[in-house]
Each structure stands twice: as structure tokens, then as C-alpha cells.
Legacy VTK file of the C-alpha trace (Angstrom):
# vtk DataFile Version 3.0
C-alpha trace
ASCII
DATASET POLYDATA
POINTS 244 float
0.000 0.000 0.000
2.838 2.402 0.873
4.561 1.681 -2.432
1.314 2.328 -4.268
0.969 5.728 -2.614
4.554 6.538 -3.403
4.007 5.593 -7.033
0.877 7.737 -7.086
2.770 10.689 -5.605
5.516 10.284 -8.174
2.925 10.206 -10.988
1.274 13.343 -9.619
4.658 15.067 -9.418
5.476 14.044 -12.982
2.103 15.309 -14.167
2.718 18.623 -12.433
6.138 18.907 -14.006
4.733 18.037 -17.444
2.015 20.666 -16.996
4.581 23.304 -16.010
6.796 22.282 -18.934
3.837 22.483 -21.354
2.861 25.952 -20.076
6.470 27.157 -20.315
6.769 25.782 -23.841
3.505 27.467 -24.902
4.742 30.795 -23.529
8.148 30.523 -25.151
6.801 29.349 -28.505
4.213 32.158 -28.472
6.978 34.696 -27.876
9.079 33.069 -30.595
6.117 33.134 -32.978
5.648 36.840 -32.334
9.337 37.451 -32.946
9.286 35.358 -36.119
6.202 37.199 -37.410
7.852 40.532 -36.629
11.088 39.408 -38.289
9.144 38.276 -41.366
7.449 41.653 -41.605
10.769 43.458 -41.228
12.351 41.162 -43.819
9.481 41.814 -46.240
9.845 45.556 -45.755
13.621 45.372 -46.228
13.173 43.283 -49.370
10.728 45.844 -50.776
13.137 48.650 -49.929
16.001 46.701 -51.485
13.933 46.203 -54.645
13.073 49.915 -54.745
16.721 50.774 -54.111
17.865 48.377 -56.842
15.349 49.947 -59.244
16.547 53.449 -58.445
20.184 52.377 -58.736
19.428 50.781 -62.109
17.762 54.022 -63.192
20.814 55.974 -62.058
23.065 53.597 -64.006
20.901 54.021 -67.092
20.882 57.796 -66.727
24.651 57.839 -66.235
25.097 55.624 -69.299
22.763 57.867 -71.297
24.585 61.019 -70.174
27.950 59.438 -70.875
26.778 58.618 -74.405
25.676 62.214 -74.816
29.032 63.407 -73.475
30.789 61.232 -76.004
28.614 62.602 -78.804
29.237 66.175 -77.628
32.984 65.587 -77.470
32.950 64.118 -80.953
30.838 67.001 -82.207
33.165 69.456 -80.455
36.196 67.895 -82.118
34.484 68.108 -85.487
33.590 71.746 -84.858
37.149 72.551 -83.801
38.388 70.960 -87.020
35.892 73.035 -88.959
37.050 76.184 -87.173
40.653 75.397 -88.046
39.702 74.861 -91.681
37.696 78.065 -91.774
40.584 80.030 -90.272
42.781 78.653 -93.067
40.201 79.648 -95.620
39.947 83.073 -94.002
43.712 83.580 -94.241
43.615 82.648 -97.895
40.634 84.872 -98.562
42.357 87.833 -96.921
45.084 87.671 -99.575
42.390 88.082 -102.183
40.304 90.630 -100.242
39.869 92.884 -103.202
38.497 90.195 -105.445
36.851 87.898 -102.940
35.430 90.415 -100.455
31.925 89.002 -100.765
33.223 85.457 -100.216
35.224 86.649 -97.202
32.169 88.171 -95.536
30.223 84.968 -96.086
33.015 82.910 -94.581
33.143 85.164 -91.526
29.450 84.613 -91.031
29.963 80.841 -91.146
32.779 81.112 -88.661
30.678 83.075 -86.205
27.836 80.576 -86.481
30.111 77.603 -85.896
31.828 79.320 -82.960
28.426 79.974 -81.402
27.571 76.314 -81.867
30.865 75.348 -80.292
30.234 77.630 -77.295
26.722 76.202 -76.910
27.941 72.610 -77.079
30.738 73.366 -74.625
28.144 74.710 -72.181
26.009 71.601 -72.680
29.069 69.431 -72.110
29.800 71.154 -68.804
26.149 70.821 -67.708
26.104 67.116 -68.521
29.350 66.619 -66.613
27.775 68.270 -63.553
24.758 65.942 -63.851
27.011 62.898 -64.093
28.949 63.991 -61.009
25.709 64.482 -59.052
24.373 61.078 -60.105
27.636 59.385 -59.127
27.509 60.997 -55.679
23.883 59.932 -55.250
24.778 56.400 -56.316
27.536 56.314 -53.707
25.116 57.475 -51.026
22.582 54.811 -52.029
25.262 52.121 -51.834
26.153 53.221 -48.287
22.478 53.192 -47.228
21.974 49.735 -48.690
25.006 48.372 -46.862
23.732 49.875 -43.595
20.292 48.307 -44.088
21.896 44.948 -44.829
24.002 45.203 -41.672
20.846 45.925 -39.625
19.080 42.929 -41.128
22.032 40.645 -40.359
22.093 41.867 -36.764
18.355 41.134 -36.356
18.799 37.693 -37.898
21.659 36.872 -35.516
19.538 37.934 -32.530
16.719 35.672 -33.711
19.173 32.759 -33.981
20.436 33.428 -30.441
16.842 33.471 -29.146
16.079 30.160 -30.851
19.236 28.641 -29.337
18.216 29.764 -25.829
14.733 28.287 -26.264
16.138 24.973 -27.466
18.534 24.843 -24.519
15.800 25.538 -21.946
12.947 23.544 -23.467
13.360 19.856 -24.404
10.102 19.765 -26.406
11.101 22.737 -28.552
14.535 21.195 -29.006
12.912 17.964 -30.202
10.747 19.742 -32.786
13.643 21.777 -34.104
15.893 18.718 -34.142
13.379 16.845 -36.315
14.977 18.468 -39.341
12.421 21.246 -39.868
13.576 23.571 -42.638
12.897 27.346 -42.689
9.598 26.964 -44.629
8.380 24.424 -42.042
9.481 26.659 -39.169
7.686 29.637 -40.728
4.486 27.635 -41.110
4.787 26.210 -37.571
5.258 29.697 -36.130
2.152 30.974 -37.920
0.055 28.014 -36.734
1.285 28.354 -33.140
0.245 31.991 -33.203
-3.133 31.546 -34.968
-3.908 27.836 -34.263
-5.818 27.553 -37.576
-4.954 29.432 -40.782
-6.109 29.176 -44.378
-3.656 27.647 -46.824
-3.983 30.768 -48.966
-2.854 32.961 -46.052
0.077 30.642 -45.297
1.186 30.849 -48.944
1.028 34.627 -48.682
3.102 34.726 -45.478
5.628 32.045 -46.431
8.897 33.154 -48.048
8.818 30.334 -50.609
6.969 29.859 -53.929
3.353 28.594 -53.563
4.189 25.185 -55.066
6.962 24.606 -52.508
4.697 25.809 -49.666
2.025 23.304 -50.741
4.584 20.478 -50.776
5.899 21.453 -47.317
2.338 21.515 -45.912
1.775 17.975 -47.202
5.056 16.795 -45.675
4.188 18.387 -42.316
0.786 16.683 -42.461
2.514 13.331 -43.066
4.769 14.000 -40.052
1.671 14.535 -37.910
2.483 18.172 -37.180
-0.623 19.694 -38.786
-3.912 18.725 -40.393
-5.244 19.999 -43.735
-9.034 20.233 -43.656
-11.453 19.958 -46.564
-12.181 23.686 -46.232
-8.607 24.531 -47.261
-7.546 25.278 -43.691
-4.392 24.168 -41.867
-4.765 23.247 -38.190
-1.962 22.527 -35.732
-2.261 18.865 -34.759
0.436 18.456 -32.094
-0.370 19.495 -28.526
1.977 22.318 -27.435
LINES 1 245
244 0 1 2 3 4 5 6 7 8 9 10 11 12 13 14 15 16 17 18 19 20 21 22 23 24 25 26 27 28 29 30 31 32 33 34 35 36 37 38 39 40 41 42 43 44 45 46 47 48 49 50 51 52 53 54 55 56 57 58 59 60 61 62 63 64 65 66 67 68 69 70 71 72 73 74 75 76 77 78 79 80 81 82 83 84 85 86 87 88 89 90 91 92 93 94 95 96 97 98 99 100 101 102 103 104 105 106 107 108 109 110 111 112 113 114 115 116 117 118 119 120 121 122 123 124 125 126 127 128 129 130 131 132 133 134 135 136 137 138 139 140 141 142 143 144 145 146 147 148 149 150 151 152 153 154 155 156 157 158 159 160 161 162 163 164 165 166 167 168 169 170 171 172 173 174 175 176 177 178 179 180 181 182 183 184 185 186 187 188 189 190 191 192 193 194 195 196 197 198 199 200 201 202 203 204 205 206 207 208 209 210 211 212 213 214 215 216 217 218 219 220 221 222 223 224 225 226 227 228 229 230 231 232 233 234 235 236 237 238 239 240 241 242 243
């Protein structure tokens, strides 16, 4: 009889410990789910910003390339104009020797020279303006590169903190350590975190939240159902099957 009571006391103690462990695991997994959801939102925002930044950088590259092409054309045109000016000066020198006979031709040539020199001055001004634009775009591109590197560094820091938190939870919670040690990949962990937080979620919503293509998400859901982690209902809902 005494042994029976002792066994009963031990069972009650074990049940109490299991209850405390289950409550601790629920609390820790809920906190982890919140952190994962927050990290996913931050990651999505950073990805959108990176895409916007990449688009703007591509636009800057295209504008720089376009301006550089224009600079090249202006330089070539300037060289051609300078050659024309040199030729006209030669013609002018020759015409001056025949000023008495070719006065009308000389006046016409002077008019051409003035027109070409005006064109040269105008193109030189355009060349300087384009050079200023290129310099400004290059400085802006440098600033964008620095901002992107800073954002990437912030993301890496947040990711490292999340890894440290997961390590602490695994060390202090045998059940969580078992689930993570089962070989769950990031898509499975993302889905598990969402289900822990919401208990039951539509497959469409999971596909929207998951960071993998819809076809891969569908395959992972089937695999998790085969492992007994979740249940896929006929109403296209996913329900957490394991008791946490």
C-alpha cells in the first residue's frame, strides 16, 4: 500500500512537471512566434526597400550611361567643330590675300565662322552641364550604396539575434529542441510559427506569409501533415495537430 501511494505521488509530481513544462513551452513558442512574425514583416519591408533601391540604382546607371553617351557625342561634335574652325581660319587667311576680289566670299566665310563658334560655345556649355549631372548622379549612387550596406548590416544583426533566441529556447525547453531537431527547414518553421500563433490558418494565407513559392509551400504543408504536425481540412484550412 505504501509503495502504491509513493508511485501515485511520483505520478502526480510528474504530471505537475509536465504541466509546467507544457505551459512554459507554450509561452516561449508564443513569444518566438511573435518574434518570427515581426522578423518576417521586417524582412518583407527590407526586401521591398532593397527592390526599390535596386530599381533606383538601375535608373541611375541608365541615366549615367545615357549622359555618358551624350558626353561622347558632344565631345565628338566638339572635335568636329574645332576641325571646322581650323579649316575656316585657313580659308579666311587665304581669302584675306584676295580681299579685293573675294570680299563678298570673305564676308560669307566670316558669317559661317561666327555661327560655328556659337555652336561650339553652346555645345561646350552643354558638355559642362552634362558633366555636372554625371557627377551628381555618381555621388547619389555612392550614397545609395552606403544606405543599402547599412540596411543589410541591420538585417544581419536582427537575424543573428533571432538565432540566439532560438538557441536559448532549445537549450531551456526539451520539447522545442525535439521539434527543431526533427529536421524542420525554414519553410516548415515559418508555417509552424504561424500556426502556433493563430492555431488555424487558411492555406492561402500561409502561402502569402511564407517566403517560398506557392508550389513549394504546398509540398511542405503535405510533408508536415505526413509528419503529424498539422492537419489539412477539406475547407482549405491548416490546423496545428500536435499538442503544445
